[in-house]
Each structure stands twice: as structure tokens, then as C-alpha cells.
N, C-alpha and C positions, 0 to 999 in steps of 0.2 A: 504494500500500500504506500502511496506517495503522499506524505503530509509535509507541510511547511511549518516547522517549529511547533511549539507546545500547543496541542489541541486546536491546530489550525484546520481550515477546511480544504481538503484535498481536491484538486481539480481533475486528476486522472488524465492529464494530457502529457505528451511525451517530453516537452521542453518548457522551460520557463517563459520563453517568448510566446509559445502557444497559449500557456496559461494566462498570461497577461492579456492577450487578445480575446480569449474566451470570457474574461471578466466583463467584457462590454456586450456580450450577447444577452438577449432578453427574450421573454415570451409572456403571453397573457395567461398566467397560471390560474387566475380566477375562472375564466371561461373554460379552460381545459379541464379543470376539476368538475365543473358543472356538467359538461358534455359526457364525461366518463361515468357519471353516477346516475344517469337517467335513461339508460338503455332498457327496453322492455323485454327483449328476447333476441335470439339469433338463430339462424338456420344452421343445423349441424353441417360441418364441412364434409365433402365427399371423400377426400383423402387427407385427413389431418397429418401434419408432419409428426413422425414418431419422435418422441422425446428420447434423447440419448442420456442415460443415467451416468453420472460421474462415479468413478471408483473412489469411494469415500473412506477415510480412516475412522469408521464408526466403532464405538465402544459402548459398553453398558454404562448408563448413568441412572439417576433417580427419576428421570422423566420417561413415562411409559404412555404410548398412544393407545387409547381405548376406542374401538369402533363405535360410532353413533348410528348414522344412516347415510343415505345418499340423496342428492337433489338432482332434478332433471337437468339443470345446467347451472352456470355460475351466477346467473342473475337473481341471486338470493343473498350474495355475499359482499357486494362491492363497496358498501358504505359502512365505515366503522362506527358511525354515530348510531347505527342500529343497536338494539340490545338483543343479541342472539344467544348469549349464555349468561345465566344469572344464578345466584345462590341465595337461599333463605336460611338464616341462622337458627330461627326458632324451630324449624322442622328438619334441619340439616339436609336440605334437598338442593340438588343441582338440576337445572333445566336448560336444554339447548333447543333452539327454534330455527327452522328453515323451511323452504319449500320442500315438498315431497318428490317422489320419483315413482313412476308406474311400476317398475320392476322391484321396488323395495317397500315403500310406504306411501299410500295415497297416490296422488298425481302431482304433476308440476304446478298445478293451480291451487293446491291445498296448502294450508299451514300445518306442518308436522312438528311435533315436539317429542323429546325423549327425556326421561327423568331418572335420576339416581338418588337413592336414599342410603347408600352405603359408601359414601365418600368418593364416588366416581369409579368404583370397581366394576359395577354392572349398570346397565341402563335399560329402561322399558320405553318403547316408542309407540306412537299412535298418531292418527289424524285428529287434530284439535279444532280445526276450522276449515270449512270448504269455501268455494267462491261465494261472494256476496255482492251482487251487482256488477261483477266482473271477476277477473282472475287475479289472485294474490301474487304480489312481487315484493321482494325485499322486506320480509316480515320481521317483526320484533316480538319478543315474548318475555313476560315477567311472572313471578309467583305472587299471588295475593294470599297471605296467611292471616286470617282474622286474629286480632289481639287475644292472647291467652291460649291459642290452639297449639298443640304439640303433635297432632296426628296428621301426616301428609294427606290422608284420605279426605280430610275436611278442608283442604286448601283448594285454591282455584288457579287456573292458567289464564292469564290475561294477555291478549295479543292484539296487534294492529298491523296493517299492511296497505300500501298503495295498491289501487285496483286498476287494471288495464283491460280494455276490450280487444287488444291486439294491435290497434292502430293509434292509440292515444290514451292518456290517463283520464279515468272516469271519476275518481274520488278515492276514499280511504275506508277500509273495513276495520271496525272496532269490534273485537270478539272477546267473550269470556266463556270458559268451559270449566266443568268440575275436573277433579283429578283423574278420573277414568274416562274422560272425553265423552260423556253421555248426556250432557245438559247444556248445549250450546246456546248462547245468547249473542245476538249481533246488533250492531248499529252501523249505519252507512252514511258517510258524509260525501255528498256529491261534489264534484269539481265546480268551482264558481266560474262565472263568465270573465272574471278578472285574470285568471291564469291557473297554472298547475300548482298543486301543493302536495308533495310527497312527505307524509307525516312519519317521521322515523328518528327524531332527535332526542336522545337521552330519556328513554321511557323509564319512569320511576313510579313504583307502586309501594305504598307503605301499609303497616298493620292497622292504621286508622281507617282503612277503607277508602283512601283517596289515591288517585294516580294522576300523573302529569306527563305531558310530552309536548315538544315544541316543533314548529314548522315554519317554513317561509313560503308564502304564495308569490308566484313570479310568472312573468312571461319569458319566452325564450330570448327575447331581445333585452330583457330587464328594463323595459319601459315602465314596468310595474313590479314592485317588491315590497312585501309587507310581512311582518312577523306575527305569529299567533302562538298562544299557549292554550292547550287543551287540558281541561280538568275533568276527570272522571270520578264519580262517587258511586260506591257499591250500593246497589238496590237489592236487598235480600229477597223481595218478592219476585223480581224479574230474574234473579240469579246471575246478575251481571252488572257491569259498570255502565252508567249513563253519563253522557259527556256534554259539556258546554265549552265554548271557546271565547277567548278574549283577544281582541285586536291590540297589538302592542305599539303599532305605529313607530317602529324602530327608526332612529335618525340615521339612516343610510345616506351617504353622500350621493348627490345627483348631479350629473354633468353630461352634456351632449346627448340628452334624451334617454339616459340609462342610469339606473341605480348601481352603485358599487356594493354589491351584496352577494354573499354566498348562499346557495340554496339549502344548505344544511344548518341545523341549529342544535343546541344541546341544553340540558338542564340537570340539576342534581339537588338533593335535599339532605339535611342533617339526619342523623339516625332516628330522632324522634319525630321527624316530618314537619317540624315547625318552621325552620329556616330553609329557604330554597333560593336558587339562582337560576336564571335563564340566560343563556349566552348566544348571541347572534354575531356573525363575523362579517365585517365589511369596512369600507371607509367611513369614518365617523364625521357626520355633517356638523358636529359641534366644534370641530377644529377651526382655527382661523383660516381664511381663504388663502393666505400666503404661507401656511404651515400645515398642509393637509397630512393626514395619516395614511399609512398603508392599510391593508386589510388586517383588522385587529378586533378583539372582543368588544362588544357593546353589551353591557350587563344590566339585567334587572334583578331586584331582590325582593323577597317576601319574608315577613316574619310572622305571618298568620296562616300558615299552611296553604298558601296560594290563593287566599281570598282576595288580597290586593297585592299589586306589584308597584315598585318604584324604580325609576331609572337611576342607576348609579352614575357618579361623575365620570367624565371621559378618562380613559386610561392613558396616562402621560408617561411614555417610555422612551421618548426621544433622548438619544445619547445616554441611556442608562448604562452606568459603568460595568454592570455585570453582563449585559447583553453585548457590550462592545469588547470587553476583555482588554487585551493589550492593544487593540486597534490595528494600525498598519504594521505589517511585518516586512522584513527584508525580502525583496523580490517583487513587491507590488501587490500582495494580497493582504488579507486581514484575518485576525485570529478567530473571531466569532461571526457575528452578522456583518454583512458588507454595507458600505455607505451608499447614499444616494449617488447615482451616476454623475449628476452635475457637480458634485463636490469631491469626486475621486481625485486623490493626489493634490488636494489643495491644503492650505494651512489649517483650515477648519472643516474637516470632513464631518458630515451630518449622518447619523445612524438612526434609522427608523425601522422597527421590526415589522415583518410581514409574516403573519401567522399561517403557516402552511398546513399544520395539523394541530388539533387541540382536543382535549377531553377534560372533564371536570369532576371533582368529588367535593363533598362538604364534610368537614370534620365535626367532632362532638362539641366544639365550641361555636359552631355555626359559621366557621370561616371557610371561604372558597379556596380551593387549590386548583389552579389551571396548569395542566401539563401541556407544554407547548413546544412544537417544532418551529423554530423561527429562522427565517432568512432575512436578508436585507431588502427593504423596499427599493425598487429600481428607480422610481420617479415619484415625486409628490406633485406633479402637474395634474390638474383636475381630470384630464381624460386618460390618465395612465396609471391610476392607483392599483390596478390589478396586475401590474407587470413585476416580474422578479428576474433575477439572473439565472440563465439557463443552467449553468454548471455549478451553482452554489449548492452544496449538499445540505447544509443547515445544522443547527445546534439545538439541543434539548434543554429546556429550562422548566423549573417550577416557579409559578408566580402566585403568590397567596397574600391574603390580607389578615390582619389581626384585629380583634374586637369588632369584627364584621364591618370594618371601616372602608373608606375609599383610598386608603394608603396601602401600597402594594410592595411586597418584598420579592425580589427576584433571586433565584438560586440557580446556578449552573449545574446541569446534570451530566451531559456528555456531548461530544462532537461525533457526528455520524461518519462511518467509514465509507458509505455509499450514498447514492441519491435514489429518488424514486424511479420506477421503471416505466418508460413511455410505452404505449401500446405497440408501436412499431418495433420496439427493441425486445419485447417480452418472449417472442417465440411461442406465444399462446394465442392461436387464432391468426387470421390473415385479413388484410385490407381493413374495411370499416368495422369488421367483427373482431378484430384483435383487441385484447384486453391487457392493460397494464395495472400496476398497483404502486402504492406508496409504502410508508414505513409502519402503518397501522398503529400509530401511537394511541394508547388508551390509558385510562386511569382506574384505579380500584382503591377501596378502603376497607378496613376491618369493620365488622358489624357495629362495633362500639364507637367507631369514628376516631380511634386513637392512633391509628397507623394508616398512612396513605402510600400509594405505590404508583409508579409510572412503568408501563410495559410497552415495548415496541419491538419491531424486527429490524435486523440489519444483517448484512452479508459479511462473512469472514473473508475480507478482501485479500488477506495474505495467502490463504489457500486457493481461493477461486480466481484471484487476479482480476476482479471485476470492479468497476467504478459505479455500477448500479446494483440495486438490491435484488438480483436474480435468484439468489439462493438464501432466502431469509431464515435466520435463527431468532429465537425469542430471547430478548434481553430485558432487564428490569432494574429498578432502583427504588429504595424505600426511605420513608421519613417517619420517625416517631414524633408525633405532634407535641406532646407534653414535655418530653425530654429534649427536644430539639436535636435529635441524633439522626444520622443519615448513613446509608450503606454505600459501598462501592457499586459500580455497575456490574451486574451479574449476567453472564451468558449461560442460559439454562440448557440449550440444546446442542451446543457445539460438540461435535464428534459423538453425539448420542444417536438414538434410534431414528430421529427425524432431522438429523443434521442437514441444513440447507434446503429443507422441504416444508417449511412452516408457512404456507400460503394462506392469505385471507384470514388471519388470526382474529378471533374475538376474545374479549376479556370481560369477566364478570365485574360489574360495578361494586360487588361486595365480595370480600375475601373470606376464606374459611379460617377461623381462629382455633387451631387445635389445642393451644395452651397459651399461657402468658408469654411463652418464649418461641412460638412457632405459628407462622401464618402460611396458608396455601392459597394461590391465586387460581381459580377455575378458568381454564383457557381452552379454546377449540382451535383447530387448524384444519385446512381442507386440502385434499389431494387433487390437484388439477392436471397432473402430468400423466396419469394413467390413460386418459383419453386425449389430453393435450389439445382440446377443442372447447372453446367457451359454450358452444351449443350442445355439448354432450355432458353426461353426468359428472358430478364432482362428489367426492367421498369425504365425509366429515369424521374427525377424531377428537376425542377429549384428551388433553395432555395432563396426565396425572403425575403430580410430583413437583410442580413449580412452587418452591417454598422459599421463605425468608426466615432466618433464625435471629433471635434477639441479639446474640453476640456478634452479628454482622453489622449492627448499627453502631458504628464506632467513631464517626466524624461529627463534630459539633458545629463547626463554622466554616465558611469559605473565606477567601482572601478579603472579600469586600467587608467582612465583619471582624477581621483580626486587627488588634491594636498594634501588634509588633511588625507584622509582615506587610510591606507595601506592594510587592509584586514578586512573582515566581516565573521564571522562564527556563526551558530546557532546550538545548540545541546540540547537534542537529536532531531533527525528529521527522522521519525515522532515523535511527542511528545504527551503525554497524560495528563501530570500534570504540570510540570514547564519547561518552555523554557528559556534557557540561550542564550543571544545574546552577542557575544564578538566582540567588535570593536577596532581595533588597529589603533591609530592615529599617524601620522607623527609629528603633533604638536597639542598643546591644541586648542580646538575648542568647540563652543556650538553645541550640538547634538540634533536633533529631530528624534525620533523613532516613526513610525506610522505603525499600522497593519490594513489591510483591507481584506475583504472577496472577493469572486469572483465577487460580484455585485458592488464592489468599495466602500462598506459601511465601515466606520472606526469603528473598534472594540477595538482599544487600541491606546493611544498616550502618549508620554513621552518626556519632555524636560530636558536636563542634561548638565552640564559643563564637557566635556570630557577632560582628561589629556593626555599628550603625552605618548604613549605606550598603554597598555592593559586596556580596560574598559569593565566590564561585567555587564549586566543588566538582571534581572530575571523576567519573566512574568508568572503569573498563568493562565493556559488555561483550568482549570477544568470546567469552565462554558461555554466554547466555543463549538459550534456544530462541529462534525467531518467534515473534508473537507480540501480544499486547501485554504491557505491564503497567502498574500504577506506582507512582512514588508519592509518599506522604511526607509533608513538612510539618513538624510540630515546633511551636515556639511559645514558651511561657504557658504551657498547658492547653494551647489552642492548636487545632489541626486543620490542614487543607490537603486535598488530594488531587492528583492530576494524572493524565495518561500519556504514555510514550510507547512507540513501536520500535522493537528491535528487529532488524532484518538480517 
């Protein structure tokens, strides 16, 4: 993998001259994402290209794929804002939801579910909702367990799906069924004359008998875009949820006859269901006309279980020091997000984040945690807010508030090894029916809201020599809310049974808490390569064994919060012989430098008396195996961690 200095964004091009020129390439990422997520179906290929499996160094690890069922085609999986896998702590039950398949369960127009009450060891599948006013696509599903119930047989399956007639979107199917799929209750929302609305954003159901989901109504030209929040209340007589909707009139920026808005939305609630947030993504019209934002969260909050909603203040992340990192690097690129094109290589570069992928959870204090994959906004001109740099991979951050306020803390998580896969580069389908994918960033939290997690996929670029995420593995990071402790990035599937094959992953919004010291994240992945054709069946698996242990939460602060450390840089990165670690201290302090591999094993340790100013330490890596390592800097009891690649 070719990276430029500590945690920088690799371009994946052969020479620095090419990398510099690629930094000026751009594309309309907003429209690209919208087009990829609204396909209704595809005709199976006559002779799909046979996928050539790699010879992989697979070994046994703790992650085991468990068969779920298959779907008619891939047009059930494309949008990670769907809720396709979920967990309920009160009845210890996992549920996966997707379209069916005639040769397995139901038909491709049905919503199928499969449930486990033994921790994911076995699953029982069934058809939970048939067509209602049209055929189901991109379904979501959640468990409603009435307060106080501990018997899964008394719980309900709650589902929703956009409906198609084959040539256009007709509306949305809201469905409730009992645990054994014998008492279906449906409601149908027709499409309005204003535009399409595919309701599938952050489906949340709580024990109070209330559920919420968000959507955006839009036209294909975005001459119209409006946010909605749907609220369902359980009706015991009907045996299902009845829904009302609220028009949020989201302040999307409008220019040249089009709104700068993304078609997906998201929402999440605190464990007790009282505090919730709805998040829409787009240019924020509240920004000054000469200082517009890129696509970023526009957030609403409720403190009364969704009865009323208030618009939070504009998210001001311009030139945020954590998003920027060290900023410009030798050679002409940047450590984290990239600056506006018009300010590149000037004395005052301006950095504005463009939120490529997001997911949210709410902790037990009612605070929102946004897990975000950010890139740099290419332009803040009114007609160009949807544009990003074509070859910028992106950086992962956690952005969260305290005391439910409008003040936000930004924390660095990881720099991606690869970038998302364009349809034409995926090898999955051909022509207009080809399908690509991104990093599938999603968030989860413990049922008590005291631990939050970011989960995503990335490719082992050292082994596969790829610059795009063609061979996704599942990676994760955790945050203990009350203790303020964080984990290293974990790669759960590297060299395991599903190494490089974790396509279209879904993550449960709620994690399994096995004990005070062990959490498991329910995750599904899908096999697309057996048929290698978007129009033919895909096969779903549960990934059993994605866990975090309490002793892995070892880091308390980042550089941005350390009193003693001003900056940390390592070079060259990647490194093959000698690594220089430069630590700039605000005041003299004892320093501990420790280097660990992906398994957490220590491979190097150094204690030193650091002086105020620049301190440089050199490490010989000639005897280290190629791969990803982490080095940890401790000063006066505070720690920060960073990543380096040994080649």
C-alpha cells in the first residue's frame, strides 16, 4: 500500500507527479450515490463473467459464517441506512431481513426474515410480509418486544419497504407480523405527486410501542427535496403499528433549480426512547452565501419520544483541527481531509468536510454519536457542493456532543486503505446493470447505551495490491462512553473464513452484551460472487464472533486533547528500513513509545525523557513482517495512537 506519511490518504497512483494531478480530478458524488441506490431490479445476464477466486492465506479465527437464506438478487442490499439485522436484548433475539428467493424462501417480492434465539448458532426463516400495493424492495426489519416481555413468542416483527410496480416507485409498505408470521398487518403509503420517497432510514423500534424512520421525498432532478419523519404507534387491537408523518422542511441549500440533498436519511434514539435525533445530509442553507458547506449532517432533536422535533444549530466544522490533522504534507497532498480546490497550495488553505458515509447511535446520556467517513469538499461554489475529489479515499471520525448540546467533539478513528468501488470497476455485472459498493460504515451501541462502536469494511491492500475496496474485510472501533476509553482499530476477518469476501455488510444498531467485559456486534454479509451477477441470487450469512473485550479499551485521549503533546509524525510511511517518529512536546515530559501489530502483540517499546519542542526517535523495522502496525505515544499518563505500514 502506498501512503504518504502518518495516516495520510493514499492515492494509489504510480508516481508523485500523477498523484498531484489526480488531486485536481473531481466528480459529482452526491448524484452518483443517489443513482446507485434507487435501482429497482435487473435482468439476469446470459453469460455472467465467472469470478476467479484468489488463493487466500485463510486460517481459523473467532468469526464463523452462519447460513441465513438467499435473495432473488442484490436489490435488497444496496443501502446501509436500511436496518437489515437487529438485536433485542430483552429476549436475546437476532433478526435478519431481506427479500426472499423462489428456490429458498418466498419470492423476490416478499419480505423474508430469519431469527435466532441462541446467540446466532441457528436461525429459523419465514415469509413475514408479501407484496402490498406493489413489490417489496430494499426492506428493513426490527423487533418490537413489549415492555416486560421475556418470551420471543410474544414479540413482533416490524418491517417496511419501498414498493415498485416494475417501472416506477409506487409508495412504501409498512408491515407488522407476530413471531411465527401468522398475523400480518399492513399499511401502505402511496407515492405523492411531489416525487419519490424510499423510506428506509434508521428504522428504530422501542419497548414503549413507538417506532420511527426517516425519509426524503425528491424528484430525480432534485427540483424538489423535503425531509419526513414517520412515527408508528403499536395498536394492540389491529396487531400492528399505525403511522403518521411529519414534514421537517429541512434547510437544504438550493441553487440553479436543484436542492443539494441526499436521498437517504437516518435516525436513532436513546435506550429509553426519550431522546432521539434525525439526520439529513446535504448542503446547509443556513450557511453564509460566501461560506457554503459541503454535504454534511442537518440534525433534528426530540426529547419527548418524537412528539416534537427541533432543528439543531448548523454544524460548524470548517478547519476543524482534528479533521485537518497535520494538513499539507511533503509532496503536495494532505494528511486527512483535503482542502477546497480554490485554496490548494495557498497560504490559507480552507478545509470543509464532505460526509460520504454516516451512521448514528445515541448513548445512555442522550448524546448523539455520528460515525462519519469524511472527504474534503471540492468546491463551496453554490452549484458545486456535491463534488468531491475522485481519488481521495477518506478518513473515519466520531463526532459527538455532550449534554445533548450543539457543541461537537471530533475524534479521529482511522484512515482508509482503499476507496469505494465504482460500478464499472467492480467486476459485478456489466454496463448499466453493474453494481459497485462503498465502505458500508455503520454504527452500533450496547443495549444500555454505555458503549458505542463504528464498523466498516476495507481491503487488505498489502495482500491484494488494490486501491479500491474489492475484497472487503470487517473492521471496527469502540468507545466506552463513561470512561472515555477507546480501542485500536480491529480487523475481524483478515485471513479468516470470509477473508476478502464480506460484501454488503449490515450491522445491528444494538450490540449483544455478554458480560460487563464482552460485547458482540451482530453482523451479516452477502455472497455475490457465486453467481457474480446482480440479477441473480445472493446468499446471506451471519458473522458470529465479532467481539470487543473491555481490556481492549485502552486509549483515553487523542492529540487534540493532550496537554503535553503538540503533534506526532512518523516518516516514511510506508516504511521498509528505518522509521522516524517525531514528537513535538509543549513541555518536557517522560515519553513511552510502544509499537504493536494487528493482534495487539508488542513488537517495540521505548522509554525516553522528552524535551520541550522536537524529539525524534528512530526505529529499525528491517526484521518486522510486512503489514499494519500501531504505535502508541504516552506522555504524563495520556495516550494517543497512530498507524504505520511496514512493507
